[in-house]
C-alpha positions in Angstrom: 18.1 15.0 -17.1 19.9 16.5 -14.2 22.6 14.5 -12.6 20.7 15.2 -9.1 17.5 13.5 -10.4 19.4 10.1 -11.1 19.7 7.6 -8.3 21.6 4.4 -8.7 20.2 1.7 -6.8 23.4 -0.1 -5.7 21.9 -3.1 -3.9 20.3 -4.4 -7.1 22.3 -2.6 -10.3 19.3 -0.8 -11.0 18.5 2.6 -12.1 15.8 4.7 -11.2 14.4 8.3 -12.2 14.0 9.8 -8.9 12.5 13.5 -8.4 13.5 15.9 -6.2 10.6 16.0 -4.0 10.6 12.3 -3.5 14.1 12.3 -2.0 12.9 15.2 0.2 9.7 13.3 1.3 11.5 10.4 1.9 13.8 12.2 4.3 11.2 13.5 6.2 9.7 10.2 6.6 12.8 8.5 7.7 13.8 11.4 10.0 10.0 11.1 11.6 10.3 7.3 12.0 13.3 8.2 13.8 12.1 11.0 16.2 8.9 9.0 16.9 10.7 5.8 17.9 11.3 6.7 21.5 7.8 8.0 22.3 6.2 5.2 20.6 8.5 2.6 22.3 7.4 4.6 25.9 3.8 4.4 24.5 4.1 0.6 24.2 6.0 0.3 27.4 2.9 1.5 29.7 0.5 0.2 27.2 -1.0 3.4 26.6 -4.9 4.1 26.0 -6.6 5.4 22.5 -6.2 8.8 23.7 -2.4 8.7 24.3 -2.0 7.0 21.1 -4.2 9.4 19.3 -1.9 12.1 20.0 1.0 10.4 18.9 -0.8 9.8 15.5 -2.2 12.9 14.8 1.8 14.3 15.2 3.0 11.7 12.9 0.2 12.5 10.2 1.5 16.4 10.7 5.1 15.8 11.0 5.9 12.7 8.8 3.2 12.6 6.3 3.0 16.8 6.0 -1.2 16.5 6.8 -1.8 19.9 8.6 -3.6 19.1 11.7 -5.4 22.6 11.2 -6.0 22.1 7.6 -6.5 18.5 6.5 -7.1 16.5 9.6 -10.7 16.7 11.4 -12.3 15.4 14.3 -15.9 16.1 12.5 -17.0 12.7 12.6 -16.0 11.8 16.1 -19.3 11.8 18.2 -20.5 10.4 22.0 -21.7 7.2 20.2 -19.8 4.8 17.8 -17.4 7.2 15.9 -14.0 7.3 13.6 -11.1 8.9 15.7 -9.9 11.4 12.7 -10.2 11.8 9.2 -8.1 13.2 6.2 -9.7 15.8 4.0 -8.6 17.1 0.8 -9.8 19.7 -1.0 -13.3 19.6 1.0 -13.7 15.9 0.2 -13.0 13.1 2.5 -10.0 11.2 1.5 -9.6 8.3 4.3 -11.3 7.9 7.7 -8.5 7.1 10.5 -9.2 5.0 13.2 -6.8 4.4 16.3 -6.6 2.1 18.6 -4.6 1.9 21.9 -0.9 1.0 21.3 -1.5 -2.6 22.7 -4.4 -3.2 20.6 -4.9 -5.9 18.4 -6.1 -4.9 14.8 -8.5 -6.6 12.5 -11.2 -5.8 10.4 -14.0 -5.4 12.9 -11.8 -2.2 14.1 -12.9 -0.1 10.8 -16.5 -1.1 10.4 -17.6 2.5 11.1 -15.0 3.5 8.4 -16.0 1.6 5.7 -19.6 2.7 6.4 -18.8 6.8 6.3 -16.1 6.1 3.3 -19.0 4.4 1.4 -21.4 7.2 2.2 -18.5 10.1 1.4 -17.5 8.3 -1.9 -13.7 7.6 -0.2 -11.6 4.8 -1.3 -9.4 4.6 1.7 -9.6 3.7 5.6 -6.3 4.3 7.9 -5.8 1.9 11.1 -3.5 1.8 13.6 -2.7 1.4 17.3 0.4 3.8 16.8 3.2 0.8 16.2 1.4 -1.0 13.7 -0.1 0.8 10.6 -2.5 -0.7 7.8 -4.0 1.2 4.8 -6.7 -0.5 3.1 -8.0 0.3 -0.5 -12.1 -0.2 -0.7 -12.3 -2.0 -4.0 -15.5 -1.6 -5.5 -17.6 -4.7 -6.2 -18.0 -5.5 -10.0 -21.6 -6.4 -9.1 -22.2 -3.2 -7.0 -22.3 -4.6 -3.6 -20.4 -3.3 -0.7 -16.7 -2.5 -1.2 -14.2 -5.2 -0.1 -11.2 -3.6 1.9 -7.8 -4.9 0.6 -4.6 -3.9 2.2 -2.1 -1.7 0.3 0.1 -1.0 3.2 0.9 -2.8 6.6 4.0 -1.6 8.2 5.7 -2.2 12.3 7.3 0.9 12.9 9.2 -0.7 15.7 10.6 -3.3 13.2 14.3 -2.3 13.0 14.6 -5.0 10.1 11.8 -3.5 8.0 13.4 0.2 8.7 13.6 0.5 4.5 9.9 -1.3 3.6 8.7 1.3 6.2 10.2 4.3 4.7 9.2 3.2 1.1 5.4 2.4 2.5 4.7 5.3 4.4 6.1 7.7 1.6 3.2 6.3 -0.3 0.9 7.5 2.5 2.3 11.2 2.3 0.4 14.2 1.1 3.0 14.8 -2.0 2.7 11.2 -2.9 -1.0 11.2 -2.8 -1.2 14.5 -4.7 1.5 13.0 -7.6 -0.6 10.1 -7.7 1.8 7.6 -6.6 -0.4 6.2 -3.8 -3.2 5.2 -6.6 0.0 3.9 -8.8 0.9 1.6 -5.7 -2.6 -0.2 -5.4 -2.8 -0.8 -9.4 0.7 -2.3 -8.8 -0.4 -4.4 -5.8 -3.7 -5.6 -7.8 -1.2 -6.5 -10.6 0.7 -8.8 -8.4 -2.3 -10.7 -7.5 -2.1 -14.3 -8.2 -5.0 -14.4 -11.2 -3.1 -11.2 -12.7 0.2 -12.6 -12.7 -1.5 -15.9 -14.4 -3.0 -13.5 -17.0 0.3 -12.1 -17.6 2.3 -15.2 -17.6 0.0 -16.5 -20.3 0.4 -13.2 -22.8 1.9 -13.0 -26.0 5.1 -11.0 -24.7 5.9 -13.4 -21.9 5.6 -16.3 -24.1 7.5 -15.3 -26.9 10.3 -14.5 -23.9 9.9 -18.0 -22.6 9.8 -19.8 -25.6 12.9 -17.6 -26.7 14.8 -18.7 -23.6 13.6 -22.6 -23.7 15.0 -22.7 -27.6 18.5 -21.2 -26.3 18.6 -23.9 -23.2 17.2 -26.6 -25.5 19.3 -25.9 -29.0 15.9 -26.2 -30.5 15.4 -24.5 -33.9 11.3 -23.8 -33.7 8.0 -25.1 -34.7 4.7 -24.0 -35.3 2.6 -24.2 -32.4 5.1 -23.6 -29.7 3.3 -20.9 -28.3 0.2 -23.1 -27.9 2.4 -25.8 -26.1 3.6 -23.3 -23.8 0.2 -22.1 -22.9 -0.9 -25.5 -22.4 1.6 -26.4 -20.0 1.5 -23.3 -17.9 -2.2 -23.8 -17.3 -2.2 -27.1 -16.9 1.1 -28.2 -14.9 2.7 -25.0 -13.8 -0.2 -22.4 -12.5 -2.9 -23.3 -10.0 -6.0 -24.3 -12.1 -8.7 -21.7 -12.1 -6.1 -18.7 -12.1 -5.8 -19.1 -16.2 -8.6 -17.4 -18.0 -10.6 -20.0 -19.8 -9.0 -22.7 -18.4 -11.3 -24.8 -15.2 
């Protein structure tokens, strides 16, 4: 492994392999956040309308996220009636509709009704909602019973929150063209799903976690072990530690 491809996470002491393209992309996102902070603050101060906000959003998609305004972004879905503002099209297919609201507007699920319908019609899984300052990326999770896909927030950032700078860089990195092409956005989506309460509960009562927990409790208690320990641990987790209804097979 090239030494330049190994990054030490000094805050946690963890090691991670970081590809060269990832460092470059993260640097570009960080530079874009710095570059757009001033213009964005100006838009907020004068409570800019939807049109002015759209200009900033298009520029950020181009300069920060590396989606070409002339090849990847389209306004073909904008009409005189109900419409979406932009859409990202990759390899000739709709990747994500983009809904833009004025910089001072509140954001909620009602804002993406048109985008959800369009995405369903076109087979897209993602929707972007932003007012320039707040950016939310929704994954349209398929309904197992074949119903309407449910929008689930995967990214949620406030570009003017100075205390969340690292979080914003990391979040928006996953929305870049490169991260999408390398499968990093979909991997993040799967990680978010894995963090949901039901998934975590299922992992906690799995054999590997139970074995590790058993070993830890043996060491703490000095107990040499006896048959049935895993069943005892599983019962305690299901009945006394985890919320009822989370563990499969337990009501």
